[in-house]
C-alpha positions as CSV (number, residue, x, y, z in Angstrom):
1,X,-146.2,215.2,80.1
2,X,-144.1,217.0,82.7
3,X,-142.1,219.9,81.5
4,X,-138.3,219.5,81.5
5,X,-136.8,221.0,84.6
6,X,-134.9,224.3,84.2
7,X,-131.2,224.1,84.8
8,X,-130.3,225.2,88.3
9,X,-129.0,228.8,88.3
10,X,-125.3,229.3,88.9
11,X,-124.7,230.4,92.5
12,X,-122.9,233.7,93.0
13,X,-119.4,232.9,94.3
14,X,-118.1,234.4,97.6
15,X,-114.8,235.8,96.2
16,X,-115.5,239.4,95.2
17,X,-113.6,239.2,91.8
18,X,-115.4,236.0,90.8
19,X,-118.7,237.4,92.0
20,X,-118.2,240.5,89.9
21,X,-117.4,238.3,86.8
22,X,-120.5,236.3,87.6
23,X,-122.6,239.5,87.5
24,X,-121.0,240.5,84.2
25,X,-121.9,237.1,82.6
26,X,-125.4,237.5,83.9
27,X,-125.7,241.0,82.3
28,X,-124.4,239.7,79.0
29,X,-126.9,236.8,79.1
30,X,-129.8,239.2,79.7
31,X,-128.6,241.3,76.7
32,X,-129.0,238.3,74.4
33,X,-125.4,237.0,74.6
34,X,-123.7,239.4,72.0
35,X,-120.4,238.0,70.8
36,X,-117.3,239.5,72.2
37,X,-116.3,240.9,68.8
38,X,-119.7,242.7,68.6
39,X,-119.0,244.1,72.1
40,X,-115.5,245.1,71.1
41,X,-116.8,247.0,68.1
42,X,-119.2,249.0,70.4
43,X,-116.6,249.8,73.0
44,X,-113.0,250.0,71.6
45,X,-111.8,247.2,73.9
46,X,-110.4,244.0,72.4
47,X,-112.5,240.8,72.4
48,X,-109.8,239.1,74.5
49,X,-109.9,241.8,77.2
50,X,-113.7,241.6,77.4
51,X,-113.7,237.8,77.5
52,X,-111.1,237.8,80.3
53,X,-113.1,240.3,82.4
54,X,-115.8,237.7,82.7
55,X,-113.5,234.8,83.7
56,X,-113.2,235.8,87.4
57,X,-109.5,235.1,87.7
58,X,-108.9,238.6,88.8
59,X,-110.8,241.9,89.0
60,X,-110.6,243.5,85.5
61,X,-109.4,247.1,85.0
62,X,-112.2,249.6,85.6
63,X,-112.2,250.8,82.0
64,X,-112.7,247.2,80.7
65,X,-115.4,246.4,83.2
66,X,-117.4,249.6,82.3
67,X,-116.9,248.9,78.6
68,X,-118.3,245.3,79.1
69,X,-121.3,246.7,81.0
70,X,-122.1,249.4,78.5
71,X,-121.9,247.0,75.6
72,X,-124.6,245.0,77.3
73,X,-126.8,247.9,78.2
74,X,-125.6,248.3,81.7
75,X,-125.6,251.7,83.5
76,X,-122.1,253.1,83.8
77,X,-122.6,254.6,87.3
78,X,-124.1,251.5,88.7
79,X,-121.3,249.2,87.4
80,X,-118.6,251.5,88.6
81,X,-120.2,251.3,92.0
82,X,-120.2,247.5,91.8
83,X,-116.6,247.4,90.6
84,X,-115.4,249.6,93.5
85,X,-117.4,247.4,95.9
86,X,-115.7,244.3,94.5
87,X,-112.3,246.0,94.7
88,X,-112.9,246.9,98.4
89,X,-113.9,243.3,99.0
90,X,-110.7,241.7,97.8
91,X,-109.1,239.8,100.6
92,X,-105.7,239.7,98.9
93,X,-103.7,242.1,96.8
94,X,-105.2,242.4,93.3
95,X,-103.6,240.6,90.5
96,X,-101.5,243.0,88.3
97,X,-103.5,244.3,85.3
98,X,-102.3,241.9,82.6
99,X,-103.1,244.2,79.7
100,X,-100.3,246.7,80.6
101,X,-96.6,246.2,80.2
102,X,-94.5,244.8,83.1
103,X,-92.3,247.5,84.7
104,X,-88.8,246.2,85.0
105,X,-86.9,246.6,88.3
106,X,-83.3,246.2,89.2
107,X,-81.3,243.0,90.0
108,X,-82.7,239.6,90.5
109,X,-86.3,240.8,90.7
110,X,-86.1,242.1,87.2
111,X,-85.1,238.7,85.9
112,X,-87.9,237.0,87.7
113,X,-90.4,239.4,86.4
114,X,-89.1,239.0,82.8
115,X,-89.3,235.2,83.0
116,X,-92.8,235.4,84.5
117,X,-93.9,237.9,81.9
118,X,-92.7,235.7,79.0
119,X,-94.6,232.7,80.3
120,X,-97.8,234.8,80.9
121,X,-97.6,236.5,77.4
122,X,-98.1,233.1,75.7
123,X,-101.4,232.7,77.6
124,X,-102.9,236.1,76.7
125,X,-105.2,236.7,73.8
126,X,-103.5,240.0,72.9
127,X,-99.8,240.6,73.3
128,X,-97.6,243.7,73.0
129,X,-96.8,244.5,69.4
130,X,-93.4,243.2,68.2
131,X,-90.6,245.7,68.0
132,X,-87.5,246.1,65.9
133,X,-83.9,246.4,67.3
134,X,-84.6,250.1,68.2
135,X,-87.6,249.1,70.3
136,X,-90.1,250.7,67.9
137,X,-93.3,248.9,67.3
138,X,-93.8,247.5,63.8
139,X,-97.4,246.6,64.5
140,X,-100.1,248.2,66.6
141,X,-103.1,246.7,68.4
142,X,-103.9,243.1,69.5
143,X,-103.2,240.2,67.3
144,X,-106.9,239.5,66.9
145,X,-107.6,243.1,65.8
146,X,-109.0,243.5,62.3
147,X,-105.9,245.3,61.0
148,X,-103.7,242.4,62.0
149,X,-105.8,239.7,60.4
150,X,-105.7,238.3,56.9
151,X,-109.2,238.3,55.3
152,X,-109.1,235.5,52.6
153,X,-112.8,235.7,51.8
154,X,-114.0,239.3,51.7
155,X,-117.5,239.9,50.3
156,X,-117.1,241.7,46.9
157,X,-119.2,244.7,46.3
158,X,-121.6,244.3,43.3
159,X,-120.3,247.5,41.7
160,X,-116.7,246.9,42.7
161,X,-115.4,247.9,39.2
162,X,-117.3,251.1,39.2
163,X,-116.1,252.0,42.7
164,X,-112.5,251.4,41.7
165,X,-113.0,253.6,38.7
166,X,-114.4,256.4,40.9
167,X,-111.4,256.0,43.3
168,X,-108.8,256.2,40.6
169,X,-110.5,259.1,38.8
170,X,-109.2,261.3,41.6
171,X,-105.7,261.4,40.0
172,X,-102.3,260.2,41.1
173,X,-102.2,257.6,43.9
174,X,-99.7,258.6,46.5
175,X,-97.9,257.4,49.6
176,X,-97.8,260.3,52.1
177,X,-94.8,260.6,54.4
178,X,-95.0,264.4,54.8
179,X,-97.0,267.0,56.6
180,X,-100.4,265.2,56.5
181,X,-98.8,262.1,58.2
182,X,-99.0,261.8,62.0
183,X,-95.8,262.1,64.0
184,X,-95.5,259.3,66.5
185,X,-93.7,259.6,69.8
186,X,-93.2,256.9,72.4
187,X,-93.0,258.1,76.0
188,X,-90.9,256.5,78.7
189,X,-92.0,256.1,82.3
190,X,-89.8,259.1,83.2
191,X,-91.5,261.4,80.6
192,X,-93.3,264.3,82.3
193,X,-97.1,264.3,82.0
194,X,-99.5,267.2,81.8
195,X,-103.2,267.8,82.2
196,X,-104.8,268.5,78.8
197,X,-108.0,270.4,78.1
198,X,-108.8,270.7,74.4
199,X,-108.5,274.2,73.0
200,X,-111.5,273.6,70.8
201,X,-114.4,271.4,72.0
202,X,-116.0,269.4,69.2
203,X,-119.2,268.5,70.9
204,X,-120.5,265.9,68.4
205,X,-117.4,263.8,69.2
206,X,-118.1,263.5,72.9
207,X,-116.6,264.8,76.1
208,X,-112.9,265.7,76.7
209,X,-111.1,262.4,75.8
210,X,-108.1,263.3,77.9
211,X,-110.1,263.7,81.1
212,X,-108.2,262.1,84.0
213,X,-105.3,261.0,81.8
214,X,-101.7,262.4,82.2
215,X,-100.5,263.5,78.7
216,X,-96.8,262.7,78.4
217,X,-94.6,265.3,76.7
218,X,-90.8,265.5,76.3
219,X,-89.2,268.9,76.0
220,X,-87.1,267.6,73.1
221,X,-90.2,266.8,71.0
222,X,-91.5,269.2,68.4
223,X,-95.0,270.0,67.4
224,X,-94.9,272.4,64.4
225,X,-98.2,274.1,63.7
226,X,-98.5,272.7,60.1
227,X,-98.4,269.1,61.4
228,X,-102.0,268.0,61.9
229,X,-101.8,265.0,64.2
230,X,-99.3,264.1,66.9
231,X,-99.6,260.7,68.5
232,X,-98.0,259.9,71.8
233,X,-97.8,256.3,72.9
234,X,-97.8,256.1,76.7
235,X,-95.9,253.5,78.7
236,X,-99.1,251.7,79.4
237,X,-99.9,251.3,75.7
238,X,-102.5,254.0,75.4
239,X,-102.3,256.0,72.2
240,X,-103.0,259.7,72.9
241,X,-103.9,261.3,69.6
242,X,-103.6,265.0,69.5
243,X,-105.1,267.3,66.8
244,X,-102.9,270.3,66.1
245,X,-100.6,270.1,69.0
246,X,-99.1,273.3,70.4
247,X,-96.4,273.8,73.0
248,X,-96.3,277.0,75.1
249,X,-93.9,277.5,78.0
250,X,-93.0,273.8,77.7
251,X,-96.6,272.7,78.2
252,X,-98.4,270.8,75.4
253,X,-102.0,271.4,74.3
254,X,-104.3,269.9,71.7
255,X,-107.1,271.4,69.7
256,X,-108.9,268.1,70.0
257,X,-108.0,264.4,70.1
258,X,-108.7,260.8,71.0
259,X,-107.5,257.9,73.1
260,X,-106.9,254.4,71.8
261,X,-105.3,251.3,73.2
262,X,-102.4,249.8,71.2
263,X,-102.8,246.6,73.3
264,X,-106.5,246.3,72.3
265,X,-108.8,247.3,69.5
266,X,-108.1,249.8,66.7
267,X,-111.5,251.3,67.5
268,X,-110.8,254.4,69.6
269,X,-111.9,254.3,73.3
270,X,-112.5,258.0,73.6
271,X,-112.8,260.9,71.1
272,X,-112.9,260.5,67.4
273,X,-109.5,260.7,65.6
274,X,-110.9,259.6,62.2
275,X,-114.4,259.8,60.6
276,X,-114.7,256.0,61.0
277,X,-113.9,256.1,64.8
278,X,-110.7,254.2,64.2
279,X,-107.3,255.2,65.6
280,X,-104.9,257.4,63.7
281,X,-102.5,254.4,64.0
282,X,-104.9,252.1,62.2
283,X,-103.2,251.2,59.0
284,X,-100.3,253.6,59.2
285,X,-96.9,252.3,57.8
286,X,-94.2,252.8,60.3
287,X,-90.4,253.2,60.1
288,X,-90.1,249.7,61.5
289,X,-92.2,248.4,58.6
290,X,-89.9,249.9,56.1
291,X,-86.8,248.6,58.0
292,X,-88.3,245.1,58.1
293,X,-88.9,245.2,54.4
294,X,-92.4,243.8,54.9
295,X,-95.7,245.3,56.1
296,X,-97.4,242.8,58.4
297,X,-100.8,244.5,58.8
298,X,-103.6,246.0,56.8
299,X,-103.4,249.6,55.5
300,X,-105.7,252.6,55.9
301,X,-106.8,255.0,53.2
302,X,-109.4,257.7,52.6
303,X,-111.7,258.9,49.9
304,X,-113.4,262.3,49.4
305,X,-116.8,260.9,48.4
306,X,-117.8,258.9,51.5
307,X,-121.5,258.9,52.2
308,X,-123.0,259.0,55.6
309,X,-123.2,255.2,56.0
310,X,-120.5,252.9,57.4
311,X,-119.6,249.2,57.6
312,X,-117.5,247.1,59.9
313,X,-114.9,247.8,61.3
314,X,-116.0,251.5,61.3
315,X,-118.3,252.5,64.1
316,X,-119.4,255.8,62.6
317,X,-119.0,258.1,59.6
318,X,-118.4,261.8,59.0
319,X,-119.1,261.5,55.3
320,X,-121.7,263.6,53.6
321,X,-121.2,262.8,50.0
322,X,-123.6,261.0,47.6
323,X,-121.1,258.5,46.3
324,X,-120.9,254.7,46.7
325,X,-118.1,254.7,49.3
326,X,-118.8,254.0,52.9
327,X,-116.2,254.3,55.7
328,X,-115.0,250.9,56.8
329,X,-115.1,249.4,53.3
330,X,-112.3,247.0,52.4
331,X,-110.0,246.9,49.3
332,X,-107.5,244.4,48.2
333,X,-105.3,243.5,45.2
334,X,-106.4,240.3,43.5
335,X,-103.9,237.5,44.1
336,X,-103.7,236.8,40.4
337,X,-101.4,239.8,40.3
338,X,-97.8,238.4,40.3
339,X,-96.2,241.2,42.4
340,X,-92.8,239.5,42.4
341,X,-92.7,239.3,38.7
342,X,-93.6,242.9,38.1
343,X,-90.2,244.5,37.5
344,X,-91.7,248.0,37.2
345,X,-92.4,248.3,40.9
346,X,-90.1,250.3,43.2
347,X,-89.1,248.6,46.5
348,X,-91.8,250.5,48.5
349,X,-94.4,249.9,45.9
350,X,-93.7,246.2,46.1
351,X,-94.1,246.3,49.9
352,X,-97.4,248.1,49.6
353,X,-98.7,245.8,46.8
354,X,-97.9,242.7,48.9
355,X,-99.6,244.2,52.0
356,X,-102.7,244.8,49.9
357,X,-102.7,241.2,48.7
358,X,-102.0,239.7,52.2
359,X,-104.0,242.0,54.5
360,X,-105.9,244.6,52.3
361,X,-106.8,248.1,53.4
362,X,-109.8,249.8,55.1
363,X,-111.4,253.2,54.3
364,X,-110.9,255.0,57.6
365,X,-111.7,258.7,56.8
366,X,-112.5,261.4,54.3
367,X,-109.4,262.5,52.2
368,X,-108.7,264.8,49.3
369,X,-107.4,261.8,47.3
370,X,-106.9,258.1,47.4
371,X,-103.6,257.1,49.0
372,X,-101.8,255.6,52.0
373,X,-100.1,257.1,55.0
374,X,-96.6,256.4,56.4
375,X,-95.3,257.7,59.7
376,X,-94.1,261.3,59.4
377,X,-90.5,261.6,58.3
378,X,-90.1,257.8,57.6
379,X,-88.1,256.8,54.6
380,X,-89.6,254.3,52.2
381,X,-86.9,252.3,50.4
382,X,-86.3,253.7,47.0
383,X,-88.0,257.1,47.6
384,X,-87.1,260.4,49.3
385,X,-90.3,262.2,48.3
386,X,-92.9,263.4,50.9
387,X,-95.7,262.4,48.4
388,X,-94.3,259.3,46.7
389,X,-96.1,258.1,43.6
390,X,-97.6,254.6,43.5
391,X,-98.2,254.8,39.7
392,X,-96.6,251.4,38.9
393,X,-99.0,249.3,41.0
394,X,-101.7,247.9,38.7
395,X,-104.7,249.2,40.7
396,X,-106.9,249.6,37.7
397,X,-106.7,246.0,36.7
398,X,-106.4,244.2,40.1
399,X,-108.0,246.4,42.8
400,X,-111.2,245.0,44.3
401,X,-113.7,246.6,46.7
402,X,-115.9,244.8,49.2
403,X,-116.7,244.3,52.9
404,X,-115.7,241.9,55.6
405,X,-117.8,240.7,58.5
406,X,-116.7,240.3,62.1
407,X,-115.6,236.8,63.2
408,X,-118.3,235.3,65.5
């Protein structure tokens, strides 16, 4: 019996952008066709950005193309050469990079761009995070990011009750809005930028994450020495995360840091801002959250007894303990807990409890105690403390521990 004929291979297209996308698809196929979520977890780019890179409608940004190639075992130098050859071969002006915000211009052109941008945004997999009336973002990362998804069927840990007991044995559960919280600045297109070389190189976390990136800094911003992390969100959506910022003669510097993408994945693209490899913005409660009266994303927390293992969405761990906890583990409040009927809760405790029921929280780092983080200087409704107690939330009875798996 004659063997079935093999399907005819796809012919490489003549258009350089489409040909480059064809080559990316071929590379992914040779790597066993990993899912885009698996690729995103390896690279820090969003699944949507990686999927779009292989469509061929336009040449993807270089950083997305290289992330795609590396996730499939491609050589970075070789694929940068291919990308630049494709760029040189474009016969028309390249399509604007759709992952970055549209820059408004004056007059009729501004209106045209705004209308076009509104139509385009509905077609994108990831959109800019919503903002309140002050323009401050209430939610970071793409809509399909793990911190912006509800997880109705987490996999409970077999020793969940024991793990909860270990977590609560650390003492008072707190909401931190003080010195251990990151201060978050949002730069404008007019904000001056500087070349940053880390004052202290932490070799195990990779090369200088700020290489080739202009670090925005406004002279009116402050970076007191006692504040550990300063995050600057650049106009293009990149989150520049600075460990122990200092300013001398008006020029900023960082001891170390990382770069993430608020339009993409919560996994940092460069550097390591947390032990899990997730952005410092992953799970942070913002001023806009408090103002809205509702937290529309998962939270982040830490524990001092993380072991050296990790689970999704973490991509690494800096834990060295012997306990049961792994970075990336998921916690939630059982929906049997009637939060609305619990009259003992303060307004901010009620918001946090509902977020833990709707979105849960992820273990993102080592910490001295169990608690959650709010943007530095933010004012939770009903509290003025820098370390506000969460003692009324019924963690002991309703808190659960488990894991989630990436969507295929």
